[in-house]
C-alpha positions as CSV (number, residue, x, y, z in Angstrom):
1,M,-15.1,0.5,-2.8
2,A,-15.5,-1.7,-0.1
3,V,-12.7,-3.6,-1.2
4,A,-10.0,-0.4,-0.4
5,S,-11.6,-0.4,2.8
6,G,-8.7,-1.3,4.2
7,M,-6.1,1.4,3.2
8,P,-6.9,3.9,5.9
9,I,-6.5,1.2,8.7
10,L,-3.3,1.1,7.2
11,I,-1.7,3.9,9.2
12,L,-1.4,1.5,12.6
13,L,1.8,-0.6,10.0
14,S,3.7,2.5,10.1
15,L,2.6,4.4,12.9
16,G,5.6,3.2,15.3
17,P,8.4,3.7,13.0
18,V,7.3,7.0,11.7
19,A,6.9,8.1,15.5
20,A,10.3,6.3,16.3
21,L,12.1,8.6,13.7
22,A,10.5,12.0,13.5
23,G,8.4,12.2,17.9
24,P,6.0,14.7,18.0
25,P,6.4,16.3,14.7
26,S,5.7,13.3,13.0
27,V,1.1,14.1,13.5
28,V,2.4,16.9,10.8
29,V,4.2,14.6,8.7
30,W,1.2,12.2,8.8
31,A,-1.1,15.3,7.7
32,L,0.8,16.0,4.9
33,S,1.7,12.8,3.6
34,S,-2.1,12.1,3.5
35,L,-2.9,15.7,1.3
36,I,-0.6,14.5,-1.0
37,G,-1.9,11.1,-1.4
38,L,-5.3,13.3,-2.2
39,A,-3.7,16.0,-4.8
40,M,-1.9,12.5,-6.4
41,A,-4.6,10.3,-6.2
42,A,-6.5,12.7,-8.6
43,A,-4.2,13.3,-11.1
44,F,-4.2,9.2,-10.8
45,A,-7.3,8.8,-11.2
46,E,-7.4,10.9,-14.7
47,L,-4.3,8.6,-15.6
48,V,-6.3,5.4,-15.2
49,C,-9.6,6.5,-16.7
50,L,-7.8,7.2,-19.8
51,F,-7.3,2.8,-19.9
52,P,-10.7,1.4,-18.5
53,G,-10.2,-1.8,-20.1
54,Q,-7.0,-1.9,-18.2
55,T,-6.9,-3.6,-14.8
56,G,-4.0,-3.0,-12.2
57,G,-4.9,1.2,-11.8
58,V,-1.8,3.3,-11.7
59,A,1.3,0.9,-12.6
60,V,-0.6,-0.3,-16.3
61,A,-2.1,2.9,-16.9
62,T,1.6,4.7,-16.4
63,A,3.3,1.6,-18.6
64,Q,0.5,2.3,-21.6
65,A,1.4,5.7,-21.4
66,L,5.1,5.4,-21.8
67,R,5.2,2.7,-23.8
68,P,5.2,5.1,-27.1
69,H,8.3,6.4,-25.1
70,S,10.1,3.9,-23.1
71,R,8.6,0.4,-23.1
72,S,12.0,-0.2,-20.5
73,L,10.3,2.6,-18.5
74,G,7.1,0.9,-18.3
75,V,7.9,-2.3,-17.3
76,I,10.0,-0.5,-14.0
77,A,7.0,1.5,-13.5
78,Q,4.9,-2.2,-13.2
79,W,7.4,-4.3,-11.2
80,S,8.1,-1.4,-9.3
81,Y,4.6,-0.9,-8.0
82,W,3.6,-4.9,-7.5
83,L,6.6,-4.7,-5.4
84,G,5.8,-1.8,-3.5
85,W,2.7,-3.8,-2.8
86,T,3.0,-7.5,-2.8
87,L,5.8,-7.1,0.3
88,G,2.9,-5.4,2.2
89,L,1.8,-9.1,2.3
90,A,4.5,-10.3,4.0
91,I,4.7,-7.4,6.4
92,N,1.2,-7.9,7.5
93,A,1.5,-11.5,7.7
94,V,4.6,-11.4,9.8
95,L,2.8,-9.1,12.2
96,V,0.0,-11.8,12.5
97,G,1.9,-15.0,12.9
98,D,4.4,-13.5,15.7
99,Y,1.2,-12.0,17.5
100,L,-0.3,-15.5,17.5
101,R,2.9,-16.9,18.5
102,Q,3.5,-15.4,21.1
103,R,-0.1,-15.9,22.3
104,L,-0.5,-19.1,21.7
105,L,2.7,-20.7,21.3
106,P,5.2,-19.1,24.1
107,G,8.5,-20.4,23.8
108,S,8.2,-22.1,20.3
109,S,10.9,-21.2,17.5
110,S,10.3,-18.4,16.1
111,W,10.3,-20.3,12.9
112,T,6.8,-20.8,14.3
113,A,5.5,-17.4,13.0
114,W,7.2,-18.1,9.6
115,L,4.6,-21.1,9.6
116,L,1.8,-19.3,10.9
117,A,2.4,-16.0,8.3
118,V,2.4,-18.4,5.4
119,A,-1.5,-19.9,6.8
120,V,-2.6,-16.2,7.3
121,L,-1.4,-15.9,3.3
122,G,-2.8,-19.1,2.5
123,L,-6.3,-18.1,4.0
124,S,-6.4,-14.5,1.7
125,V,-5.7,-16.0,-1.2
126,V,-8.5,-19.2,-0.4
127,V,-10.5,-16.0,0.1
128,N,-10.1,-13.9,-3.2
129,H,-9.8,-17.5,-5.3
130,R,-13.7,-17.1,-5.9
131,G,-13.8,-13.5,-7.0
132,I,-13.9,-10.1,-6.3
133,K,-17.1,-10.4,-4.6
134,P,-16.7,-12.7,-1.9
135,G,-13.6,-10.2,-1.2
136,A,-15.2,-7.1,-1.3
137,K,-18.3,-9.0,1.3
138,L,-15.3,-10.0,3.5
139,Q,-13.6,-6.8,3.5
140,A,-16.6,-5.1,4.6
141,A,-17.5,-7.2,7.6
142,L,-13.4,-6.8,8.8
143,L,-14.1,-3.3,8.4
144,A,-17.2,-2.9,10.4
145,C,-15.6,-4.8,13.2
146,T,-12.6,-3.4,13.3
147,A,-13.4,-0.4,12.9
148,V,-16.1,-0.3,16.2
149,V,-13.8,-1.7,18.4
150,A,-10.2,0.8,17.0
151,L,-13.4,3.7,17.7
152,F,-14.0,1.8,20.7
153,L,-10.5,2.0,22.1
154,L,-9.8,5.4,21.3
155,V,-12.6,7.2,22.1
156,M,-12.7,5.9,25.1
157,P,-9.3,8.0,26.5
158,L,-10.5,10.5,24.7
159,L,-14.1,10.4,27.1
160,A,-12.5,9.3,30.0
161,G,-10.1,12.8,29.6
162,D,-7.4,10.7,29.6
163,L,-5.5,12.5,26.8
164,R,-1.9,13.8,27.7
165,F,-1.4,16.3,25.0
166,T,1.7,17.1,27.0
167,H,3.0,14.2,25.6
168,L,3.7,16.4,22.2
169,V,6.2,19.1,24.1
170,P,8.9,19.8,23.5
171,F,7.9,19.2,19.9
172,Q,10.9,18.0,18.1
173,P,12.3,15.2,17.0
174,P,14.7,13.1,18.8
175,G,17.7,14.8,19.0
176,G,16.3,18.3,18.2
177,W,16.0,20.7,15.4
178,T,20.1,20.6,15.0
179,F,20.7,19.8,11.3
180,P,21.3,17.7,9.5
181,H,19.6,15.3,12.3
182,A,16.6,17.2,12.1
183,L,16.0,16.9,8.3
184,V,17.0,13.2,7.8
185,A,14.5,12.3,10.8
186,L,11.8,14.5,8.8
187,A,12.7,13.0,5.4
188,G,12.7,9.6,6.7
189,A,9.3,10.2,8.0
190,F,7.9,11.0,5.0
191,F,9.3,8.3,2.8
192,I,7.9,5.7,5.0
193,A,4.9,7.5,6.2
194,G,3.9,7.9,2.0
195,W,3.9,4.2,1.8
196,S,0.5,4.1,4.1
197,A,-0.6,7.6,2.8
198,Y,-0.8,7.6,-0.4
199,G,-2.1,4.3,-0.6
200,A,-5.4,5.6,-1.6
201,E,-5.1,5.1,-5.4
202,I,-5.1,0.9,-4.7
203,A,-8.8,1.5,-5.5
204,L,-7.9,1.9,-9.0
205,A,-6.2,-1.3,-9.4
206,Y,-9.9,-2.7,-9.9
207,S,-11.3,0.0,-12.1
208,S,-12.5,-1.7,-14.8
209,E,-14.0,-4.8,-12.1
210,Y,-16.3,-1.8,-10.9
211,R,-20.1,-2.1,-11.9
212,R,-20.2,1.6,-13.4
213,G,-16.1,1.7,-14.3
214,P,-14.6,4.9,-14.5
215,R,-17.0,7.0,-12.7
216,D,-17.4,4.1,-10.2
217,A,-13.3,4.3,-9.8
218,V,-12.7,8.1,-9.5
219,R,-15.8,8.0,-6.9
220,A,-13.8,5.2,-4.9
221,V,-10.8,6.8,-5.1
222,L,-11.2,10.6,-4.4
223,T,-13.7,9.4,-1.5
224,M,-11.0,6.7,0.1
225,A,-8.4,9.7,-0.2
226,G,-10.4,11.8,1.5
227,V,-11.5,9.6,4.2
228,M,-7.9,9.0,4.9
229,V,-7.0,12.6,5.4
230,A,-9.4,12.5,8.5
231,V,-7.8,9.4,9.9
232,Y,-4.3,10.2,8.8
233,S,-5.1,13.8,10.5
234,L,-6.6,12.4,13.6
235,V,-5.3,8.8,15.1
236,P,-1.2,10.0,15.4
237,L,-3.0,13.2,17.2
238,L,-4.8,10.7,19.4
239,A,-2.3,7.8,19.4
240,L,0.5,10.5,20.9
241,A,-1.8,12.1,23.6
242,A,-3.4,8.7,24.9
243,V,0.1,6.7,25.1
244,E,3.5,7.2,25.8
245,P,5.7,8.1,23.1
246,N,7.7,5.3,23.6
247,S,4.4,2.5,23.2
248,V,3.6,4.5,19.5
249,A,7.3,3.7,18.4
250,S,7.2,0.1,19.7
251,G,4.6,-1.0,16.7
252,P,0.6,-1.6,16.8
253,V,0.3,-4.4,19.3
254,P,2.4,-2.0,22.4
255,L,-0.2,0.9,21.4
256,L,-3.1,-1.1,21.4
257,E,-2.1,-2.9,24.5
258,S,-1.3,0.4,26.0
259,L,-4.5,2.8,25.3
260,P,-6.2,3.9,28.9
261,G,-9.2,1.5,27.9
262,S,-7.8,-1.5,26.6
263,S,-7.4,-2.8,30.4
264,G,-8.9,-5.9,31.6
265,W,-11.3,-8.1,29.2
266,A,-10.5,-5.1,26.7
267,R,-7.3,-6.1,26.2
268,T,-8.0,-9.8,26.4
269,V,-10.8,-9.7,23.9
270,L,-11.0,-6.2,22.2
271,V,-7.1,-6.1,21.2
272,P,-6.8,-9.1,19.3
273,V,-10.2,-8.2,17.7
274,A,-8.8,-5.0,16.1
275,L,-4.8,-6.4,15.5
276,M,-6.3,-9.2,14.0
277,G,-8.9,-7.6,11.7
278,T,-6.6,-4.8,11.2
279,L,-4.0,-6.7,10.0
280,F,-5.8,-9.0,7.6
281,L,-8.3,-6.4,6.3
282,T,-5.2,-4.4,4.8
283,L,-3.5,-7.9,3.9
284,N,-6.5,-8.8,1.6
285,T,-7.0,-5.2,0.5
286,I,-3.2,-5.9,-1.1
287,A,-3.6,-9.0,-2.0
288,I,-6.5,-7.9,-4.2
289,G,-4.8,-5.1,-5.6
290,S,-1.4,-6.7,-5.9
291,S,-2.7,-10.0,-7.8
292,R,-4.5,-8.0,-10.2
293,T,-1.9,-5.7,-11.5
294,L,0.5,-9.1,-11.9
295,S,-2.5,-10.1,-13.9
296,Q,-2.6,-7.4,-16.0
297,M,1.1,-7.0,-16.6
298,A,0.9,-10.7,-18.1
299,R,-2.1,-10.1,-20.6
300,N,0.3,-7.4,-21.4
301,G,2.8,-9.0,-22.1
302,E,5.1,-7.8,-19.0
303,A,5.2,-11.3,-16.7
304,W,4.9,-14.8,-17.2
305,P,1.7,-15.5,-19.2
306,V,0.7,-18.0,-17.0
307,L,0.4,-15.3,-14.2
308,G,-2.5,-13.9,-16.2
309,R,-4.4,-16.9,-16.7
310,L,-7.8,-16.2,-15.1
311,N,-10.3,-18.7,-12.9
312,R,-13.6,-19.6,-13.7
313,H,-14.8,-17.2,-11.0
314,G,-12.8,-13.8,-12.9
315,A,-9.8,-13.2,-10.2
316,P,-6.3,-14.1,-11.1
317,G,-6.0,-17.5,-9.3
318,N,-2.3,-17.9,-10.5
319,A,-1.4,-14.2,-9.4
320,L,-2.7,-14.7,-6.1
321,L,-0.5,-18.0,-6.0
322,F,2.6,-16.4,-6.9
323,D,1.9,-13.6,-4.4
324,L,1.8,-16.4,-1.8
325,V,5.0,-18.4,-3.2
326,F,7.2,-15.1,-3.5
327,N,6.1,-13.7,0.1
328,A,6.9,-16.9,1.6
329,A,10.3,-17.1,0.2
330,V,10.9,-13.4,1.1
331,L,10.4,-13.9,4.4
332,A,11.6,-17.3,5.0
333,V,14.9,-15.5,3.7
334,C,14.7,-12.6,5.5
335,F,14.5,-14.9,9.1
336,L,17.4,-17.4,7.8
337,L,19.6,-13.6,7.4
338,N,18.4,-11.6,10.2
339,E,19.0,-12.9,13.5
340,N,16.5,-10.0,15.4
341,R,13.1,-10.9,13.9
342,A,11.9,-7.4,15.1
343,E,14.0,-5.6,12.7
344,V,11.9,-7.6,9.4
345,P,8.8,-5.4,9.2
346,I,11.0,-2.5,9.0
347,A,13.3,-3.8,6.8
348,L,10.8,-5.4,4.4
349,L,8.6,-1.6,4.5
350,A,11.8,0.2,3.5
351,S,12.8,-2.3,0.6
352,A,9.1,-1.9,-0.7
353,N,9.1,1.7,-0.4
354,V,11.8,1.7,-2.8
355,G,9.4,-0.2,-5.4
356,Y,6.7,1.9,-4.1
357,F,8.1,5.4,-4.6
358,A,9.8,4.6,-8.3
359,C,6.5,4.0,-9.9
360,L,4.3,6.5,-8.2
361,I,7.0,9.0,-9.5
362,L,7.3,7.6,-12.9
363,A,2.7,7.4,-12.8
364,L,3.3,11.5,-12.2
365,V,5.2,12.1,-14.8
366,A,3.4,10.0,-17.1
367,T,0.2,11.8,-16.2
368,W,1.9,15.2,-17.2
369,M,2.8,13.5,-20.8
370,M,-0.5,12.5,-21.8
371,R,-2.0,16.3,-20.9
372,R,0.7,17.2,-23.2
373,T,1.1,14.4,-25.8
374,A,-2.4,13.3,-26.4
375,P,-5.0,16.2,-25.4
376,G,-7.5,15.4,-27.9
377,L,-8.2,11.6,-25.7
378,A,-11.6,10.4,-24.1
379,R,-11.0,11.5,-20.1
380,P,-13.9,10.5,-18.2
381,F,-11.9,12.1,-15.9
382,R,-10.3,15.3,-15.8
383,A,-8.2,16.3,-12.4
384,P,-8.9,20.0,-11.2
385,R,-6.7,22.7,-13.0
386,G,-3.2,22.7,-11.7
387,A,-3.5,19.2,-10.2
388,V,-1.3,17.4,-13.0
389,G,1.2,20.0,-13.1
390,F,1.3,19.8,-9.1
391,G,2.0,16.4,-9.7
392,L,5.6,17.4,-11.5
393,F,6.3,19.1,-7.7
394,L,5.7,16.1,-6.0
395,A,7.4,13.5,-8.3
396,V,10.3,15.7,-7.5
397,F,9.5,15.8,-4.0
398,N,9.3,12.1,-3.7
399,T,12.6,11.5,-5.6
400,V,14.4,13.7,-2.9
401,L,12.5,11.6,0.0
402,L,13.4,8.3,-2.2
403,V,17.2,9.1,-3.0
404,G,18.1,10.1,0.7
405,A,15.8,7.2,2.1
406,G,19.3,5.1,3.4
407,A,20.4,7.7,5.6
408,A,17.2,7.1,7.9
409,W,16.3,3.3,6.8
410,G,19.1,2.1,6.5
411,W,21.2,1.6,3.5
412,H,21.3,-1.9,3.2
413,N,17.3,-1.9,3.3
414,I,17.2,0.4,0.0
415,A,19.8,-1.7,-1.3
416,L,17.7,-4.9,-0.7
417,G,14.9,-3.1,-2.2
418,V,16.8,-2.3,-5.3
419,A,18.5,-5.6,-6.1
420,V,15.0,-7.3,-5.9
421,L,13.4,-4.6,-8.3
422,I,16.5,-5.6,-10.5
423,A,15.9,-9.0,-10.5
424,N,12.2,-9.2,-11.1
425,V,12.9,-7.6,-13.8
426,V,15.1,-10.0,-15.2
427,L,13.8,-13.0,-14.3
428,L,10.2,-12.2,-14.6
429,T,10.1,-10.3,-17.7
430,P,9.5,-12.6,-20.7
431,R,12.5,-12.2,-23.3
432,H,10.5,-11.6,-26.2
433,A,8.4,-8.4,-26.0
434,D,5.2,-9.8,-27.3
435,A,5.2,-12.7,-25.0
436,G,1.5,-13.5,-23.9
437,R,0.2,-9.5,-25.0
438,E,-3.3,-9.0,-25.5
439,G,-3.1,-5.9,-28.5
440,E,-1.0,-2.8,-28.1
441,I,-2.6,0.1,-27.0
442,D,-1.3,3.2,-29.2
443,V,-2.2,6.1,-26.4
444,R,-2.3,8.3,-29.1
445,S,-5.5,7.1,-30.8
446,A,-9.0,7.0,-29.5
447,D,-8.8,3.3,-29.4
448,A,-6.6,3.3,-26.0
449,T,-10.0,3.3,-24.3
450,R,-11.1,0.9,-25.6
451,T,-12.3,-2.3,-23.0
452,D,-10.8,-5.5,-22.1
453,P,-12.9,-8.4,-23.8
454,H,-11.2,-10.5,-21.8
455,L,-12.4,-8.7,-18.3
456,D,-15.9,-8.9,-17.2
457,R,-17.3,-6.3,-14.9
458,I,-18.0,-7.5,-11.6
459,G,-20.1,-5.3,-9.5
460,A,-18.1,-4.6,-6.2
461,G,-19.1,-0.6,-5.2
């Protein structure tokens, strides 16, 4: 579970954009989004547990479930998921790179931020190259350090009586509740919030590597989803009450530097520690999940076979390197095309969410289909009554958010996400259906739950 520990802190990346769009009602958006994430986590846990030998989590399990009906949809689901998370590496890396450039090399070229971002991505590859155990230990250390510092910064205003809940008044989006402005603002806020708030499911991406397999995977994803409900309900409320709304909307750096307890030594020591620890913690969480999804796709014949090779530590070394090269190239293109570098993270986030939402919509449908078409399969975990059916409603809800996302975040950003997704499917999927496949899994038979002989379980719990 330590590997997925960066997900609750992921809120800092999208807290600003959501607050800028929805204003004070963003606290409700975050709370509801985290509850939706918990409901989806239960459904996804059932789906992933049907294929305990398959690493890669929700995306790979969705592809296995959809393959008898449409292999193409399965391929799209996997590349959508990978795109949704891998661009998170670029977002975190560029935020770290730009922060270091401003603090250590003020006045230098903005391309210095790109070089620093690539260096941060390279550091993550080095750490994760040695397998999931060292990565889990690093995650635990980063979480402990970051949580203590962040807790101090957030609790100090509470203890000092510096919370101003008047910041939540008037309780309305910028521009008021007029239609259709308010609808666009709230829908756009739910769309971006979902990228973080639904993220507990990434704990399932390495389910086959837990010591006790599906049992530990279910425990990890439900625990993480529960923690995220608490964090995502409290942090936005405390943040908006502690500082001016404009500081929250400006991003994680202005937010942390504006907290009442962040003056003096706290500003020069604690804020950098909290910021750097948070960004690298979430980056590492995403890197571990993204690379394992890509590696399993390759072993199933739906990505270049070379990406499926594991190194001597059992880590997907080639997939980690591919993530690095891909994100370095994406950032370079963004720097070339976008003169306002401050807009790069938002553009990447909106584009990434196109893929993420597309995959989760298909996954919710696949979970429902498996209940109907394969009721006899052994289920190490069965979602609570009504959760799978409710998932269909959530699939429709998320589809509406996805279709209308361009109204809030720019149709060009949504089009960019669609274009990159299509390019991935066309260029990175092997031409022959059986290229690199390690054996077709028939989801209608008991053999669907066999384990993968090529993947050793490495204790990560």
